[in-house]
C-alpha positions in Angstrom: 0.2 -0.1 0.3 1.3 3.5 -0.7 1.7 5.9 2.0 -0.4 8.9 0.5 -2.7 10.2 3.3 -2.5 12.5 6.4 -5.0 12.5 9.2 -7.4 15.1 7.3 -7.9 12.6 4.5 -8.5 9.9 7.0 -11.1 12.2 8.4 -12.9 12.9 5.2 -13.1 9.3 4.4 -14.8 8.6 7.8 -16.9 11.7 7.1 -19.3 9.1 5.4 -20.2 7.9 9.0 -22.6 10.9 10.2 -25.2 10.3 7.6 -25.7 6.8 8.8 -28.0 8.3 11.1 -30.7 8.5 8.4 -30.6 4.6 7.8 -32.3 4.0 11.0 -33.6 7.2 12.5 -37.1 6.0 11.9 -36.7 2.3 12.8 -35.4 3.5 16.2 -38.1 6.0 16.8 -40.3 3.1 16.0 -39.1 0.8 18.8 -38.1 3.4 21.5 -40.8 6.2 21.0 -40.2 9.4 22.6 -37.0 7.9 23.9 -35.5 7.9 20.6 -33.2 11.0 20.7 -31.6 10.1 24.2 -31.0 6.6 22.9 -28.8 8.2 19.9 -27.0 10.6 22.4 -26.1 7.9 25.0 -25.0 5.5 22.2 -22.7 8.4 20.4 -21.4 9.1 24.0 -20.4 5.3 24.5 -18.8 5.1 21.1 -16.9 8.4 21.7 -15.6 6.9 24.9 -14.7 3.5 23.4 -12.7 5.4 20.4 -10.0 6.4 23.0 -9.0 2.6 23.6 -9.1 2.1 19.9 -7.1 5.4 19.3 -4.1 3.7 21.3 -4.0 0.4 19.8 -4.3 1.9 16.2 -0.8 4.0 17.2 1.0 0.7 18.3 0.5 -0.9 14.7 1.8 1.9 12.1 2.3 -0.9 9.7 -1.1 -2.4 9.4 -4.3 -1.4 7.5 -7.6 -2.5 8.1 -8.7 -0.6 11.3 -9.1 -1.3 15.0 -10.5 -4.7 14.7 -7.0 -6.1 13.2 -5.0 -4.1 16.0 -7.6 -5.4 18.8 -7.5 -9.1 17.3 -3.7 -9.4 17.7 -4.1 -9.2 21.6 -6.1 -12.4 21.5 -4.0 -14.3 19.2 -2.0 -15.5 22.5 -5.0 -16.9 23.8 -6.8 -18.3 21.0 -5.9 -18.6 17.2 -9.6 -18.5 16.7 -10.7 -15.4 18.4 -8.2 -13.0 16.6 -9.9 -13.6 13.0 -13.5 -13.9 14.5 -13.1 -10.3 15.7 -11.8 -9.2 11.9 -14.7 -11.3 10.5 -17.2 -9.7 12.6 -16.4 -6.4 11.9 -16.2 -6.8 8.1 -19.4 -8.5 8.1 -21.0 -5.6 10.0 -19.5 -2.7 7.9 -20.0 -4.7 4.4 -23.5 -4.1 4.3 -23.5 -0.4 4.2 -22.8 -1.0 0.7 -26.2 -3.2 -0.1 -28.4 -1.1 2.6 -27.2 2.3 1.2 -27.4 1.2 -2.7 -31.1 -0.1 -1.7 -32.1 3.1 -0.5 -30.6 5.2 -3.1 -32.0 3.0 -5.7 -35.2 3.9 -4.2 -34.8 7.6 -4.4 -33.8 7.2 -8.2 -37.2 5.3 -8.7 -39.2 7.7 -6.8 -37.6 10.5 -9.0 -38.0 8.7 -12.3 -41.3 6.6 -11.8 -42.9 8.0 -8.8 -45.9 6.4 -7.3 -48.9 8.9 -7.7 -50.6 10.1 -4.5 -54.2 9.1 -3.8 -55.2 12.6 -3.9 -53.2 13.7 -6.9 -55.3 14.8 -9.8 -54.5 11.8 -12.1 -56.1 9.5 -9.5 -58.9 11.7 -9.1 -59.5 11.4 -12.9 -59.3 7.7 -12.6 -61.8 7.4 -10.2 -64.4 9.7 -12.0 -63.9 7.5 -15.1 -64.3 4.2 -13.2 -66.6 5.0 -10.5 -69.2 2.6 -12.0 -67.1 -0.2 -11.4 -68.0 -0.6 -7.7 -71.4 -0.8 -6.0 -72.6 -0.7 -2.5 -73.3 -4.3 -2.7 -70.0 -5.4 -4.4 -68.1 -8.1 -2.3 -64.9 -5.9 -1.7 -67.3 -3.1 -0.6 -68.7 -5.6 1.9 -65.6 -6.9 3.0 -64.2 -3.3 3.5 -67.1 -2.3 5.5 -67.0 -5.4 7.9 -63.2 -4.6 8.4 -64.0 -0.8 9.1 -67.0 -0.6 11.3 -69.0 2.6 11.2 -67.5 3.7 7.5 -70.2 4.6 5.1 -70.7 2.4 1.9 -69.9 5.7 -0.2 -66.9 6.1 1.7 -65.5 2.6 1.5 -66.2 2.8 -2.3 -64.1 5.9 -2.3 -61.3 4.2 -0.6 -61.1 1.2 -2.6 -61.4 3.1 -6.1 -58.5 5.6 -4.9 -56.3 2.2 -4.1 -57.3 0.7 -7.5 -56.4 4.2 -9.1 -53.1 4.3 -7.4 -52.4 0.7 -8.4 -53.7 1.4 -12.0 -51.4 4.3 -12.5 -48.2 3.1 -10.9 -45.4 2.6 -13.3 -44.9 -1.1 -14.0 -41.3 -0.9 -12.9 -42.0 -0.5 -9.7 -43.8 -4.0 -9.2 -41.5 -5.6 -11.7 -39.7 -8.6 -10.3 -37.4 -10.9 -12.6 -37.0 -13.5 -9.7 -37.9 -14.2 -6.3 -35.8 -17.0 -4.6 -36.8 -18.1 -1.0 -33.8 -18.6 1.1 -34.7 -20.8 4.3 -33.8 -19.0 7.6 -33.1 -15.7 5.9 -36.1 -14.4 3.7 -36.3 -13.9 0.0 -34.0 -12.7 -2.8 -35.7 -10.2 -4.8 -34.2 -9.4 -8.1 -35.9 -6.4 -9.2 -35.6 -2.7 -10.3 -34.2 -1.8 -6.7 -31.6 -4.6 -7.4 -30.3 -3.5 -10.7 -30.0 0.0 -9.7 -28.2 -0.9 -6.8 -25.8 -3.0 -8.7 -25.0 -0.2 -11.0 -24.4 2.3 -8.1 -21.8 -0.4 -6.4 -19.9 -0.7 -9.6 -19.7 3.1 -9.7 -18.2 3.4 -6.2 -15.7 0.3 -7.2 -14.7 2.5 -10.2 -13.8 5.5 -8.1 -12.0 3.7 -5.2 -10.0 1.6 -7.8 -7.7 4.7 -8.6 -6.3 4.6 -4.7 -6.8 6.0 -1.4 -5.8 9.6 -2.4 -8.4 9.8 -4.9 -10.9 8.4 -2.8 -10.1 11.0 0.1 -10.4 13.6 -2.4 -13.8 12.6 -3.6 -15.1 12.2 0.0 -13.9 15.5 1.1 -16.2 17.2 -1.6 -18.9 15.0 -1.2 -18.7 15.6 2.7 -18.8 19.1 2.3 -21.7 19.2 -0.1 -23.9 16.8 2.1 -22.7 17.7 5.7 -23.2 21.3 5.6 -26.9 21.5 4.5 -27.4 18.1 7.0 -26.2 20.5 9.7 -28.5 23.3 8.8 -31.4 20.9 9.0 -30.6 20.2 12.5 -29.6 24.1 13.7 -32.6 25.6 11.7 -35.5 24.3 13.9 -33.9 25.2 17.0 -33.1 28.5 16.0 -36.4 29.4 14.4 -38.5 27.9 17.5 -39.8 25.1 15.3 -39.1 22.8 18.0 -42.4 21.4 19.7 -40.6 20.3 23.3 -43.8 18.3 24.0 -42.2 15.9 21.6 -38.8 15.5 23.6 -40.4 15.4 27.0 -42.3 12.9 28.9 -39.9 10.2 27.9 -41.2 6.7 28.3 -40.9 3.7 25.8 -44.0 2.8 23.6 -46.6 0.2 24.5 -44.9 -1.9 21.8 -42.7 -1.3 18.7 -44.4 1.1 16.3 -47.4 1.4 18.2 -46.9 5.3 18.6 -48.5 5.3 22.1 -46.6 5.9 25.5 -45.8 2.9 27.5 -44.0 2.6 30.7 -40.5 1.7 32.2 -41.3 -2.0 32.4 -39.3 -5.0 31.4 -40.8 -4.7 28.0 -40.3 -1.0 27.8 -36.4 -1.4 28.7 -36.2 -4.3 26.1 -37.5 -1.9 23.4 -34.9 0.7 24.6 -32.4 -1.7 24.7 -33.1 -2.7 21.0 -32.6 1.2 20.0 -29.1 1.1 21.6 -28.3 -2.4 20.0 -29.2 -1.0 16.5 -27.9 2.6 16.9 -24.5 1.4 17.8 -24.1 0.3 14.1 -24.2 4.0 13.2 -22.8 5.8 16.2 -19.6 3.7 16.9 -18.9 3.6 13.2 -16.3 6.5 13.0 -13.7 4.2 14.2 -13.2 3.5 10.6 -10.9 6.6 10.6 -7.9 4.3 11.6 -8.5 1.4 8.7 -5.9 3.7 6.8 -3.1 3.5 9.3 -0.9 1.7 6.7 -1.6 4.5 4.2 -0.8 7.4 6.5 2.4 9.4 5.8 2.9 10.0 9.7 1.0 7.0 11.5 2.4 7.6 15.0 0.7 10.9 15.2 -2.1 11.0 12.4 -4.1 7.8 13.6 -5.3 9.8 17.1 -6.0 12.9 15.3 -8.3 11.1 12.5 -10.2 9.1 15.2 -10.7 11.8 17.7 -11.8 14.5 15.2 -13.8 12.1 13.5 -15.4 11.2 16.7 -16.2 15.1 17.6 -17.9 15.5 14.0 -20.2 12.4 14.7 -21.0 13.9 18.3 -22.7 16.7 16.5 -24.6 15.0 14.0 -25.8 12.0 16.0 -27.3 14.2 18.8 -28.5 17.3 16.8 -30.3 15.3 13.9 -32.4 13.0 15.9 -33.4 15.8 18.3 -34.5 18.1 15.6 -36.2 15.4 13.6 -38.2 14.2 16.6 -38.7 17.7 18.1 -40.5 18.7 14.6 -42.2 15.8 13.6 -43.3 14.2 16.8 -43.7 10.6 17.2 -46.3 10.1 14.6 -44.2 11.9 12.1 -41.3 9.7 12.6 -43.3 6.8 12.0 -44.3 7.5 8.4 -43.3 4.7 6.1 -40.8 7.1 4.2 -39.0 7.7 7.3 -38.9 4.0 8.5 -37.7 2.5 5.2 -35.6 5.7 4.4 -37.1 6.7 0.9 -39.0 9.9 2.6 -36.3 11.5 4.6 -35.2 13.8 1.8 -38.9 15.4 1.5 -38.7 15.9 5.3 -35.3 17.3 5.3 -36.9 20.0 3.1 -39.8 20.8 5.1 -37.8 21.0 8.2 -36.4 24.3 7.2 -39.6 25.7 5.2 -38.1 24.9 1.9 -40.4 25.0 -1.4 -40.5 22.1 -3.9 -37.6 23.1 -5.7 -35.1 23.0 -2.6 -37.0 19.7 -1.7 -35.8 18.3 -4.9 -32.5 19.4 -4.3 -32.7 17.3 -0.8 -33.6 14.4 -2.9 -30.1 14.9 -4.8 -28.5 15.4 -1.5 -29.8 12.2 0.2 -28.5 10.1 -2.9 -25.1 11.9 -2.2 -25.1 11.3 1.5 -25.8 7.6 0.8 -22.9 7.8 -1.7 -20.6 9.3 1.1 -21.8 6.3 3.6 -20.9 3.6 1.0 -17.7 5.1 0.0 -16.4 5.2 3.6 -18.0 1.5 4.2 -16.3 0.0 1.0 -12.8 1.5 1.8 -12.8 0.6 5.4 -14.4 -3.1 4.9 -12.0 -3.8 1.9 -9.0 -2.9 4.0 -10.0 -5.2 6.6 -10.3 -8.2 4.6 -6.7 -7.1 2.9 -5.1 -6.8 6.2 -6.8 -10.1 7.4 -4.9 -11.7 4.5 -1.7 -10.3 5.2 -1.9 -11.3 8.8 -2.8 -15.0 8.0 -6.5 -14.9 9.0 -8.1 -14.9 5.8 -7.4 -16.3 1.9 -4.2 -14.9 0.5 -5.9 -13.8 -2.6 -7.5 -10.9 -0.6 -4.0 -9.5 -0.1 -3.5 -8.4 -3.6 -3.6 -4.6 -4.3 -3.4 -2.6 -7.8 -1.0 -0.1 -8.9 -2.5 2.5 -6.8 -2.3 0.7 -3.6 -6.0 -0.2 -3.8 -7.0 -3.6 -2.3 -8.9 -4.7 -5.6 -9.4 -8.2 -4.8 -10.8 -7.4 -1.3 -12.9 -4.8 -3.0 -14.4 -7.3 -5.4 -15.3 -9.7 -2.8 -17.0 -7.0 -0.9 -19.2 -6.6 -4.3 -20.1 -10.0 -4.6 -21.3 -10.4 -0.9 -23.4 -7.3 -1.2 -24.9 -8.5 -4.4 -26.5 -11.2 -2.4 -27.3 -8.8 0.6 -28.7 -6.4 -2.1 -31.1 -8.9 -3.4 -32.3 -9.6 0.1 -32.7 -5.9 1.1 -34.6 -5.0 -1.9 -37.7 -4.8 0.4 -38.1 -3.2 3.7 -38.7 -6.3 5.9 -35.4 -7.6 4.4 -33.6 -4.4 4.9 -34.0 -4.4 8.7 -33.2 -8.1 8.8 -29.8 -7.6 7.2 -29.1 -4.7 9.6 -30.1 -6.9 12.5 -28.1 -9.7 11.6 -24.9 -7.6 10.7 -25.0 -5.7 14.0 -24.5 -9.0 15.8 -21.0 -9.0 14.3 -20.6 -5.7 15.1 -21.3 -5.8 19.0 -19.1 -9.0 19.2 -16.3 -7.1 17.5 -16.6 -4.3 19.9 -16.8 -6.5 22.8 -13.6 -8.1 21.8 -11.9 -5.0 21.0 -12.6 -3.2 24.0 -11.2 -5.9 26.2 -8.4 -6.0 23.8 -7.3 -2.6 25.1 -6.3 -4.0 28.6 -5.1 -7.2 27.1 -2.6 -5.2 25.0 -1.6 -3.3 28.4 -0.5 -6.5 30.2 1.0 -8.4 27.3 2.3 -5.8 24.7 3.8 -3.3 27.4 6.9 -3.5 25.3 5.3 -1.7 22.0 5.5 1.9 21.8 2.4 3.9 22.2 2.3 7.3 20.6 -0.8 8.1 22.2 -1.8 6.5 25.3 -5.4 6.6 27.1 -5.7 7.1 30.8 -5.8 4.0 32.8 -9.2 4.9 34.0 -10.7 5.2 30.6 -9.3 1.8 29.5 -11.2 0.6 32.8 -14.4 2.4 31.7 -14.3 1.1 28.3 -13.9 -2.6 29.5 -17.1 -2.0 31.4 -18.9 -0.8 28.4 -17.7 -4.0 26.5 -20.2 -5.9 28.9 -22.7 -3.2 28.4 -22.6 -3.9 24.7 -23.1 -7.7 25.6 -26.2 -6.6 27.4 -27.6 -4.9 24.0 -26.7 -7.9 21.8 -28.8 -10.4 24.4 -31.6 -8.0 24.9 -31.8 -6.2 21.6 -31.4 -8.4 18.5 -34.8 -9.8 19.3 -36.6 -6.5 19.0 -36.4 -6.1 15.4 -39.1 -8.7 14.4 -36.7 -11.5 13.8 -36.5 -14.1 16.6 -33.4 -15.8 15.2 -31.6 -12.6 14.5 -29.0 -13.4 17.1 -28.7 -16.9 16.0 -28.3 -16.2 12.4 -25.6 -13.6 13.4 -23.8 -16.0 15.4 -24.0 -18.8 12.8 -22.5 -16.3 10.2 -19.7 -15.4 12.7 -18.7 -19.1 13.2 -18.3 -19.2 9.3 -14.7 -17.7 9.9 -13.8 -21.0 11.8 -13.5 -23.2 8.3 -12.0 -20.3 6.4 -9.5 -19.6 8.9 -8.5 -23.5 9.3 -7.8 -23.8 5.7 -5.6 -20.6 5.4 -3.8 -21.4 8.5 -3.5 -25.1 9.1 -3.5 -26.1 5.2 -2.2 -23.2 3.2 0.3 -21.8 6.0 1.2 -25.1 7.7 0.4 -23.6 11.2 2.4 -20.6 11.0 1.6 -16.9 10.8 3.1 -14.7 8.3 6.5 -13.1 9.5 5.3 -9.6 9.1 2.4 -10.3 11.3 4.8 -11.8 14.1 7.2 -8.7 13.5 4.3 -6.4 14.2 3.9 -7.9 17.7 7.7 -7.8 18.5 7.6 -11.6 18.4 10.0 -14.1 16.5 9.3 -14.4 12.7 9.0 -18.0 12.8 5.1 -17.5 13.0 4.9 -20.4 15.9 5.8 -18.6 19.1 3.1 -16.3 20.1 4.5 -14.7 23.2 4.0 -15.3 27.0 0.3 -15.2 28.2 0.9 -12.5 30.8 -3.0 -12.0 31.5 -3.3 -15.8 32.5 -7.1 -16.7 32.7 -8.3 -13.3 32.7 -9.0 -13.0 29.0 -11.1 -16.2 29.3 -13.1 -15.1 32.2 -14.0 -12.0 30.1 -15.3 -14.5 27.4 -17.2 -16.5 29.9 -18.7 -13.3 31.4 -19.7 -11.8 28.1 -21.2 -14.9 27.0 -23.3 -15.4 30.3 -24.5 -11.6 29.9 -25.6 -12.4 26.5 -27.6 -15.4 27.4 -29.0 -13.9 30.7 -30.3 -10.9 28.7 -31.7 -12.6 26.0 -33.7 -14.7 28.5 -34.7 -12.0 30.9 -35.7 -9.1 28.7 -39.1 -9.8 26.7 -41.0 -7.7 24.5 -44.2 -6.1 25.7 -47.2 -8.1 25.5 
C-alpha cells in the first residue's frame, strides 16, 4: 500500500459515518418512542469514549491497515487462534452491508424520482376514480368486505377508498412492481431480483470504479461529497432550534412505547426497557462507526501522530450529528411523524429534510439529490474500510491469500470485488423493507461482538504488549471504563437483537460469525502449515518463525471475560422480553 494520506484525508473518508443516522432514524423511533433522541445521544457518547481505547491500539501498529478490529485481534492471538480472526470477520460483515443497504435506499430515491407512485389525492388518480366510478357498487363483495373490516364507515366512503387504491395501483409505473425472480432462502427470507437490485448493482460498480484509483483519490472525492452533504444536513439540525420550530412536548415525558411502532406511550417496564435496549443495539451500528478513521494507518504518511487525530476529530464530528439530527427530527415531526413509512424505510427522508427548514418544492428536489449523495458518502466510507479489513486479514494469515492483492495505485482490489460479490447477495435480500432491517439486525450481531472483543483487547495489550510503543496512551481509568462498556454492549446484544421482528437474528448472526472457523483453518493449517506470516509476528515484536506467540501474562483473565460476556448475552436474551 502507498503512504499517500494525512489525518485530514482519513477524517474525510470517515465523514461518511454521520449520514448513517438517516439509515435507521425511523426504525429507532418506532422501537423506542419518545426516548429515541436520548438513545442516539447515549449511544454516541459510548462510541466516543470507546474510541480512545481504539486510538491507542491504532498507534501501536503503524504498518497495519484494516482498522481497529485488526489491531485488537492481535491481543487475542496468544489466547486463541480462533478469536483473533473472529474479531476481524465480525467487523467486516458488520460494515460491509452498508454497501447493499445504502444502495437499496439510493435506488429507491432514483425510482421515486424517475417513476413516482401517484398520491391518492393527486389529480390523475382523482380523474381515474371519476372514469371508473361505476366499477364498484354498494353491494360489491369488496365493499362488503371493507365495511366489515372498518365498522362505522359509510358505503360511499368505502367505495371511494377502494377506488383510490385501484387508481394508485393502475397508475403506478410497472417497473415499481417488476420482479425478474424471487428466490426464498430458508431462515433468511427471500432474494428479490427487481429494479431496486439492478439500480443498486450499478451504483456499487460506480463506487468500485472511484476507489480503484487509490486512497488519495477516494479521500479527495469524499472531501467534496462531505462538504456538499454535511453542511446542509447541519443546517437541518440547527434551523428548527434557532427558529423555534421544536415542539418540546415531543421531547419531554420520556417513556418507551407500549409496543414497537405502536406510537403510544408505555412505561418503564421490562418490556419497555427491552425496546430501549433494542434501540441502543441498532444505534451502535451507526454511532460507533467512526472507528473506521483508523482503517488507513498503513496509508498514513505519519501514522504515529495521525491515527489519534483522525479518530478523535471524526468522533467530534459524529457527536454533533448523532445528537443534533435525531433531536431536531423528533422535535419537529413528533412520534407519529417519525413513524411515517418513508421515514422508517429511508425513502422519504429527503422530503422531510426540506420541510424542516421550510423549503419549497425546488429545494425539496435538491434535498433528494443531497440524500443520494449522502448515501454515496456512507457507501464510499464502508467500502474503503471493509475492503482494507479483508486485505489486512489476509496479510496477517487469517483470511484467504488472494485478498492481499493490491493494484498499482495501492487499492485492495481483490478485497473490493469480494465485498461487491457479498453485497450482491445482501442487496437482493434487502430490496424490500423487511429484508432491509433483517440484514441490519444480523450484521449488527457481528458489530457488537467485535466491539466486545476489541474493548477487552485494550487491557490485554496493556498487560501482554507493554513493550510496544504507544504514540498516544489512553488514561488507565478510561481503559477500565471502556472494559465495563464492553459488557454493556453484551447486554445490548442479548436483549436487543430480538426487538427487530426477527426472533432468530441473534442465532443467524452467531452462525454467520462462526463461518470464519473453516475459512481460517484452511488458510492457517492447510495453506500456511500452522505458521503465521513473518510480518504479522514482527508487528507484535515476536519471533518471525510464526510459531511462538509470546507469553500469556494476562493468565485466565481473557477467558473469564469471554465467559462473562457470553453469560450476560444469554441472561439478557432470556430476561428481557418484548411488551405483551
